[in-house]
C-alpha positions as CSV (number, residue, x, y, z in Angstrom):
1,M,-0.2,-0.1,-0.1
2,E,1.6,3.2,-1.1
3,D,2.0,5.9,1.7
4,I,0.6,9.2,0.5
5,F,0.5,11.1,3.7
6,Q,3.6,13.3,3.8
7,S,4.8,16.8,4.3
8,T,3.5,19.4,2.1
9,G,7.0,20.9,1.4
10,S,7.6,17.9,-0.2
11,D,7.8,16.9,-4.2
12,D,6.0,13.8,-3.4
13,E,2.1,13.4,-2.9
14,Y,0.6,14.0,0.2
15,L,-2.9,13.5,1.9
16,V,-5.3,16.3,1.2
17,R,-8.8,14.3,2.2
18,F,-9.7,11.9,4.5
19,V,-13.1,10.6,4.1
20,V,-14.7,8.5,7.1
21,N,-17.8,6.1,6.2
22,P,-18.9,5.1,9.9
23,M,-21.5,2.7,8.0
24,R,-19.4,1.0,6.0
25,K,-16.5,1.1,8.3
26,C,-13.9,2.3,5.7
27,F,-11.8,5.5,5.0
28,D,-11.3,7.1,1.5
29,L,-7.8,8.8,1.2
30,Y,-7.0,11.4,-1.7
31,G,-3.9,12.6,-2.4
32,S,-2.5,15.9,-3.7
33,E,-1.6,14.2,-7.2
34,G,-5.2,12.9,-7.5
35,S,-4.6,9.6,-6.4
36,H,-7.4,7.6,-4.2
37,Q,-7.4,4.6,-1.8
38,T,-10.1,3.0,0.1
39,V,-9.2,1.4,3.3
40,E,-11.9,-1.1,4.9
41,C,-11.6,-2.3,8.2
42,D,-13.2,-4.4,11.0
43,T,-14.9,-2.2,13.8
44,E,-12.1,-2.5,16.1
45,K,-9.5,-1.3,13.6
46,F,-11.9,1.2,12.5
47,M,-12.1,3.0,15.7
48,D,-8.1,2.6,16.4
49,I,-7.6,4.3,12.8
50,L,-10.1,6.9,13.3
51,R,-8.8,8.0,17.1
52,F,-4.9,7.9,15.6
53,T,-5.7,9.7,12.6
54,R,-8.1,12.6,14.4
55,D,-4.9,13.1,16.5
56,I,-2.3,13.5,13.9
57,L,-4.9,15.4,11.8
58,E,-5.8,17.7,14.3
59,E,-1.7,18.4,14.9
60,Q,-0.9,18.6,11.4
61,G,-3.9,20.9,10.2
62,S,-2.9,20.0,6.6
63,C,-5.8,17.8,5.6
64,E,-9.3,18.0,5.1
65,M,-11.4,15.5,7.7
66,V,-14.8,14.6,6.7
67,Y,-17.3,12.3,7.6
68,V,-20.2,10.6,5.2
69,N,-23.8,11.5,5.8
70,P,-25.7,8.4,6.7
71,L,-28.7,8.0,4.8
């Protein structure tokens, strides 16, 4: 799996949008160069990744984190 979370000062691709879908227990990651990855998880891993990502993104402030609106 390609790592797309990098500093904005780099010439490499970095994470610009992190979409959380709690109903499907998955995350959609969008890179600065247009790449897209979907990460599907079981419930426990989903919550671990969500907590970790919230902490990192709050510190960094360089990526938009959004939640899918349930129907």
